[in-house]
C-alpha positions as CSV (number, residue, x, y, z in Angstrom):
1,M,50.0,75.3,-6.1
2,A,47.8,73.8,-8.7
3,Q,46.5,76.0,-11.4
4,F,43.4,75.6,-12.9
5,D,42.2,76.8,-16.7
6,E,38.7,78.0,-15.6
7,N,38.0,78.3,-19.7
8,V,38.6,74.5,-20.1
9,T,35.2,72.3,-19.6
10,I,35.6,68.7,-18.6
11,T,33.5,66.0,-20.4
12,P,32.5,62.8,-18.7
13,P,33.2,60.1,-20.5
14,P,29.5,59.0,-22.2
15,Q,27.7,56.0,-20.5
16,R,27.3,52.5,-22.1
17,R,23.9,51.9,-22.5
18,M,22.4,48.3,-21.7
19,S,22.1,46.4,-25.0
20,R,18.6,45.2,-25.8
21,A,19.1,41.5,-25.2
22,T,20.7,42.5,-21.7
23,L,17.8,44.3,-20.8
24,V,15.3,41.8,-21.9
25,G,17.4,39.0,-20.2
26,V,17.4,40.6,-16.8
27,W,13.7,41.4,-17.1
28,A,13.5,37.7,-17.8
29,L,15.1,36.7,-14.8
30,V,13.1,39.4,-12.6
31,V,9.9,38.0,-13.6
32,A,11.1,34.4,-13.4
33,L,12.0,35.1,-9.8
34,V,8.5,37.1,-9.2
35,V,6.2,33.9,-10.6
36,L,8.8,31.7,-8.5
37,L,7.9,33.5,-5.4
38,V,4.1,33.3,-6.1
39,L,4.2,29.4,-6.8
40,T,5.9,29.1,-3.7
41,F,2.8,30.3,-2.0
42,L,-0.2,29.3,-4.5
43,P,-2.2,26.4,-3.4
44,T,-1.4,23.3,-5.8
45,S,-4.0,19.9,-6.3
46,Y,-1.2,17.5,-6.3
47,V,0.6,15.3,-3.5
48,I,4.4,13.8,-3.9
49,Q,4.6,10.0,-3.2
50,Q,8.0,9.1,-2.2
51,P,9.6,5.8,-0.5
52,G,8.6,5.8,3.2
53,P,10.8,3.5,6.3
54,V,11.4,-0.2,5.4
55,Y,10.7,-3.0,8.0
56,N,12.4,-6.0,8.5
57,T,9.7,-8.7,9.4
58,L,11.9,-11.4,11.1
59,G,13.2,-8.1,12.8
60,T,11.8,-5.3,15.9
61,A,10.0,-2.8,15.8
62,L,8.7,0.4,17.9
63,A,6.3,-0.7,20.3
64,A,3.9,1.7,21.7
65,D,5.8,1.9,25.1
66,G,8.6,3.0,23.0
67,K,10.3,-0.5,23.5
68,Q,11.7,-2.4,20.9
69,V,9.9,-5.5,20.0
70,P,9.9,-8.7,17.5
71,L,7.8,-7.1,14.6
72,I,6.0,-11.1,14.5
73,S,5.7,-13.2,17.6
74,V,3.7,-16.2,18.5
75,D,2.4,-17.6,21.4
76,G,1.4,-21.1,21.7
77,A,3.9,-23.0,19.2
78,K,7.2,-23.7,18.6
79,T,9.7,-20.9,16.7
80,Y,12.9,-20.9,15.3
81,P,15.4,-18.2,14.7
82,T,16.0,-16.2,11.7
83,D,18.6,-14.8,10.0
84,G,18.7,-12.0,7.0
85,M,16.0,-9.8,5.7
86,L,12.4,-10.0,4.4
87,D,11.7,-6.3,4.4
88,L,8.1,-4.9,3.9
89,L,8.5,-1.4,2.1
90,T,6.1,1.6,2.5
91,V,5.6,4.7,1.0
92,Q,4.9,8.6,2.5
93,L,3.1,11.1,1.0
94,A,4.0,14.4,1.1
95,G,1.3,16.6,1.6
96,N,-2.7,16.4,2.2
97,R,-5.9,18.5,1.7
98,E,-5.1,20.5,4.6
99,K,-1.6,21.7,3.3
100,T,-0.5,20.5,-0.5
101,P,3.2,20.5,-1.6
102,S,4.3,24.0,-3.4
103,W,5.0,24.3,-7.0
104,L,8.7,24.3,-6.6
105,E,8.7,21.0,-4.3
106,L,6.5,19.2,-7.4
107,A,9.1,20.6,-9.8
108,T,11.7,18.9,-7.9
109,A,9.9,15.7,-7.1
110,W,9.1,15.4,-11.0
111,F,12.8,15.0,-11.8
112,D,13.4,12.4,-9.2
113,P,12.4,9.0,-10.1
114,S,11.9,7.8,-6.7
115,K,9.3,10.1,-6.1
116,A,5.9,10.2,-8.0
117,V,3.5,13.4,-8.3
118,L,-0.2,12.5,-7.8
119,P,-3.2,13.9,-8.3
120,I,-4.9,14.8,-5.1
121,D,-8.0,13.2,-5.8
122,A,-6.6,9.8,-6.7
123,I,-5.1,10.0,-3.0
124,F,-8.0,11.6,-1.2
125,P,-11.3,11.2,-2.5
126,V,-13.9,14.4,-2.2
127,G,-15.2,14.5,0.8
128,E,-13.1,12.3,2.5
129,T,-10.8,13.8,5.4
130,T,-7.0,12.8,6.1
131,E,-8.2,11.4,9.4
132,Q,-10.9,9.3,7.7
133,R,-8.4,8.0,5.3
134,N,-5.8,7.2,8.2
135,Q,-8.7,5.0,9.5
136,E,-9.5,3.4,6.3
137,S,-5.8,2.4,6.4
138,A,-5.6,1.2,9.7
139,A,-8.4,-0.9,9.1
140,M,-7.1,-2.5,6.0
141,M,-3.5,-3.2,7.8
142,V,-5.7,-4.9,10.3
143,D,-7.3,-7.4,7.6
144,S,-4.3,-7.4,6.0
145,Q,-2.0,-8.6,9.0
146,N,-5.6,-11.3,10.0
147,E,-5.4,-12.8,6.0
148,A,-1.4,-13.2,5.9
149,T,-1.8,-14.8,9.5
150,A,-4.4,-17.2,7.6
151,A,-2.1,-17.5,4.5
152,A,0.6,-18.9,6.3
153,L,-1.1,-21.4,8.4
154,T,-3.2,-22.6,5.9
155,E,0.1,-23.4,3.5
156,L,1.4,-24.9,6.6
157,G,-1.2,-27.5,6.7
158,Y,-3.0,-25.6,10.1
159,D,-6.9,-25.5,9.7
160,V,-8.2,-22.0,10.7
161,N,-12.1,-21.8,10.3
162,A,-12.8,-19.0,7.9
163,K,-15.5,-17.2,8.8
164,I,-17.6,-13.9,7.3
165,V,-18.4,-11.2,9.3
166,V,-20.8,-8.3,9.2
167,H,-18.5,-5.5,10.0
168,S,-21.5,-2.8,9.5
169,L,-24.2,-1.7,7.4
170,T,-24.6,1.1,4.8
171,G,-26.7,3.8,5.2
172,D,-29.4,2.7,2.9
173,S,-28.7,-1.2,3.5
174,A,-31.2,-3.5,2.3
175,A,-30.4,-5.4,5.6
176,K,-31.2,-2.7,8.0
177,G,-32.8,-4.2,11.1
178,I,-32.2,-7.6,9.9
179,L,-28.2,-8.0,10.2
180,Q,-26.3,-6.5,12.9
181,E,-23.0,-5.9,13.5
182,G,-21.1,-9.4,14.7
183,D,-23.2,-11.6,12.9
184,V,-21.8,-14.7,11.3
185,V,-23.0,-15.4,8.1
186,L,-23.0,-19.6,7.2
187,E,-25.3,-19.5,4.6
188,A,-26.6,-17.7,1.7
189,D,-29.4,-19.4,-0.1
190,G,-28.5,-23.1,1.1
191,T,-24.8,-22.5,0.1
192,A,-22.3,-22.5,2.7
193,V,-19.8,-19.2,2.7
194,T,-16.6,-18.6,3.9
195,D,-15.5,-15.8,1.8
196,A,-17.5,-12.8,1.2
197,E,-16.9,-13.0,-3.1
198,P,-18.9,-16.3,-3.2
199,L,-21.8,-14.2,-1.2
200,R,-21.6,-11.1,-3.8
201,K,-22.0,-14.0,-6.5
202,I,-25.1,-15.5,-5.1
203,V,-26.8,-12.4,-4.1
204,N,-26.3,-11.2,-7.8
205,K,-27.4,-14.4,-9.4
206,G,-30.7,-14.1,-7.8
207,A,-31.3,-9.9,-9.2
208,G,-33.3,-8.9,-6.6
209,A,-34.9,-11.9,-5.6
210,P,-34.8,-12.5,-1.4
211,I,-31.7,-14.0,0.0
212,Q,-32.4,-16.5,2.6
213,M,-29.3,-16.5,4.8
214,L,-28.4,-18.8,7.8
215,I,-26.6,-16.5,10.6
216,E,-25.1,-17.0,13.9
217,R,-25.9,-14.3,16.4
218,D,-24.8,-14.4,19.9
219,G,-24.1,-18.0,19.6
220,A,-27.2,-19.3,18.4
221,K,-28.6,-19.8,14.6
222,Q,-30.9,-18.0,12.9
223,T,-32.5,-17.8,9.2
224,V,-33.1,-14.3,7.8
225,S,-34.4,-12.9,4.6
226,V,-32.8,-9.9,2.9
227,T,-33.9,-8.7,-0.5
228,P,-31.0,-7.0,-2.0
229,K,-31.1,-3.4,-3.6
230,Q,-29.8,-2.3,-7.1
231,T,-27.5,0.1,-7.7
232,T,-25.0,1.6,-10.6
233,I,-20.9,1.5,-9.6
234,N,-18.6,2.5,-12.5
235,G,-21.6,2.0,-15.0
236,Q,-22.1,-1.3,-13.7
237,K,-25.4,-2.4,-12.5
238,L,-25.3,-4.5,-9.6
239,W,-27.4,-6.2,-6.6
240,L,-26.5,-5.4,-2.8
241,I,-27.5,-6.3,0.8
242,G,-25.4,-2.8,2.2
243,V,-23.2,-4.8,4.7
244,T,-19.5,-4.2,4.9
245,L,-18.2,-7.7,5.3
246,T,-14.5,-9.2,7.3
247,T,-13.5,-12.3,7.5
248,A,-12.7,-13.7,10.6
249,Y,-10.4,-16.8,11.9
250,D,-9.8,-19.1,14.3
251,F,-6.1,-19.7,14.8
252,P,-4.5,-22.2,16.6
253,F,-2.4,-20.3,18.7
254,Q,-1.2,-16.3,18.9
255,V,0.7,-14.5,16.3
256,T,1.2,-11.2,16.9
257,I,1.8,-8.6,14.4
258,Q,3.5,-5.1,16.0
259,L,3.7,-2.3,13.6
260,N,2.8,1.0,14.8
261,N,1.7,4.2,12.3
262,V,1.5,1.9,9.3
263,G,-1.6,1.5,7.6
264,G,-2.9,-0.2,3.9
265,P,-3.1,-4.3,3.1
266,S,0.3,-3.8,0.8
267,A,2.3,-5.9,3.2
268,G,0.5,-8.8,3.6
269,M,2.4,-10.9,1.6
270,M,5.5,-10.1,3.4
271,F,4.1,-10.7,6.9
272,A,2.8,-14.0,5.5
273,L,6.6,-15.0,4.8
274,G,8.0,-13.4,7.8
275,I,5.4,-15.9,10.0
276,M,6.6,-18.9,7.9
277,D,9.6,-18.1,8.8
278,V,9.3,-17.8,12.6
279,L,7.6,-20.9,12.3
280,T,9.6,-23.4,10.6
281,P,13.2,-24.4,11.1
282,G,16.1,-23.0,8.9
283,E,15.9,-19.8,6.9
284,L,13.6,-19.1,4.1
285,N,15.7,-16.6,2.6
286,G,18.9,-18.6,3.4
287,G,19.5,-15.3,5.5
288,K,19.7,-13.4,2.6
289,N,18.1,-9.6,2.2
290,V,15.3,-9.7,0.3
291,A,12.0,-7.4,0.0
292,G,8.8,-7.4,-1.4
293,T,5.5,-6.0,-1.6
294,G,1.9,-7.4,-2.2
295,T,-1.8,-8.0,-0.9
296,I,-2.6,-11.4,0.3
297,T,-5.7,-13.7,0.7
298,A,-6.4,-16.1,2.9
299,D,-5.6,-18.7,0.1
300,G,-2.2,-17.1,-0.8
301,T,-3.2,-15.2,-3.7
302,V,-1.1,-12.3,-3.8
303,G,-2.5,-8.7,-5.5
304,P,-1.5,-5.7,-6.6
305,I,-0.5,-2.6,-4.5
306,G,0.5,1.3,-5.0
307,G,3.2,3.1,-5.4
308,I,5.7,0.0,-6.4
309,R,8.2,2.2,-7.9
310,Q,8.6,3.8,-4.5
311,K,9.1,0.8,-3.0
312,M,11.7,-0.8,-5.2
313,W,13.8,2.5,-4.4
314,G,13.0,1.9,-0.7
315,A,14.3,-1.8,-1.1
316,L,17.5,-0.7,-2.9
317,D,18.3,2.0,-0.2
318,A,17.8,-0.6,2.5
319,G,20.2,-2.9,0.8
320,A,18.3,-5.7,-0.5
321,D,19.3,-7.4,-3.5
322,W,15.9,-9.2,-4.4
323,F,12.3,-8.1,-4.9
324,L,9.5,-10.0,-4.9
325,A,6.6,-7.8,-7.0
326,P,3.1,-9.0,-7.6
327,D,2.9,-9.7,-11.1
328,S,-0.1,-7.5,-11.8
329,N,1.9,-4.5,-11.0
330,C,4.5,-6.0,-13.8
331,D,3.9,-2.9,-16.3
332,E,4.7,-0.4,-13.3
333,V,7.9,-2.5,-12.6
334,V,9.4,-2.9,-16.8
335,G,11.8,0.2,-17.6
336,H,11.8,1.6,-13.7
337,I,13.8,-1.4,-11.9
338,P,16.7,0.9,-10.0
339,G,20.2,0.0,-9.7
340,D,20.8,-3.6,-9.6
341,L,18.1,-4.6,-7.7
342,R,16.6,-7.9,-9.0
343,V,12.9,-8.2,-9.5
344,F,10.7,-11.6,-9.7
345,A,7.1,-11.3,-10.6
346,V,5.0,-13.9,-8.2
347,D,1.3,-14.4,-8.2
348,N,0.6,-16.5,-5.1
349,L,2.5,-17.4,-2.1
350,D,3.8,-20.5,-3.2
351,D,5.4,-18.3,-6.2
352,S,7.0,-16.4,-3.4
353,L,8.1,-19.4,-1.6
354,K,9.8,-20.9,-5.0
355,V,11.9,-17.8,-5.4
356,L,12.9,-17.9,-1.7
357,E,14.1,-21.4,-2.2
358,T,16.0,-20.7,-5.0
359,I,18.0,-17.8,-3.2
360,R,18.5,-19.9,-0.4
361,D,19.6,-22.9,-2.6
362,G,22.1,-21.0,-5.3
363,G,19.7,-22.2,-8.0
364,D,18.9,-20.6,-11.4
365,L,17.5,-17.3,-10.9
366,N,17.3,-17.3,-14.5
367,A,14.4,-19.8,-14.5
368,L,12.1,-17.5,-12.2
369,P,9.4,-15.6,-13.5
370,T,10.4,-11.9,-14.1
371,C,8.3,-8.9,-15.0
372,T,7.9,-8.3,-18.8
373,T,6.4,-6.2,-20.9
374,K,2.9,-7.6,-21.9
């Protein structure tokens, strides 16, 4: 039988008090977790730009009916087999005005070199909805395809008969009641115009004087007079007639570019190269994997695009060895080329063809222009 001495008091060992440093650390962790939780749900004013799908202009794409069809097809002219890749690149946006990325997502993207964190106002102008932006992007894609077809066929010696068409009138248009949608502008003050830029120069040179315009409407020619209005854009005073113009062409045969759910004008150069490859014997790229980006006009001028860093990452991930970049984007290229991707600077369609020819023939790639610090 166990016996206990009632006169003995058992004192429990003293509890160790948490040191001040440990206490501070615990509270710091608690505060950090609370802040992180709050930031997860707090609205942001940024979006994330990241690499999007890559499409081989020499390959196939998914049609609206779910079937795979050639990305570029030609009806009415002889075509030739192709090989390798002439990839066009896209970018995707994570977020819009209706739903922005969380601060945690932004922090993760900030340290990812293949992504960019951008102010939402730079992508979605104030007052413009996501739907409106998508519609504008789709319209630019259609124009890009037309310009690319015109550039390719012009390079191959075809006459594409360019003409300026009135697409729409602004709300306060100086041409309201004078010009209509679908009007073809043939001359301005006696000068033939087949491009919007020369027309703009004529309008501004007149400094507000009425512009005599020869137009074609419903197959009949007529002369109209439009008095421009002065406006200020980005601090510069300009004279405008208040119309949106597009360039239409009479192509000698039908070129169809099948690419759903992709917008914007940045695929123009690669469309043009793909069209030329389909219409000429042999392979422009020598059967190799080449990617690129850039807008294009009917005269073959290659213009700048957005998201080129993300597009270079997309090209690398898709297995491209070479990349064609607009010379005007070179300041964004220098110091940001991923992996062993080799980037060449191009200013026009002829430059792009020269790069492809050198790759195809095993020529001196070191002699080609590249992006350097300017």
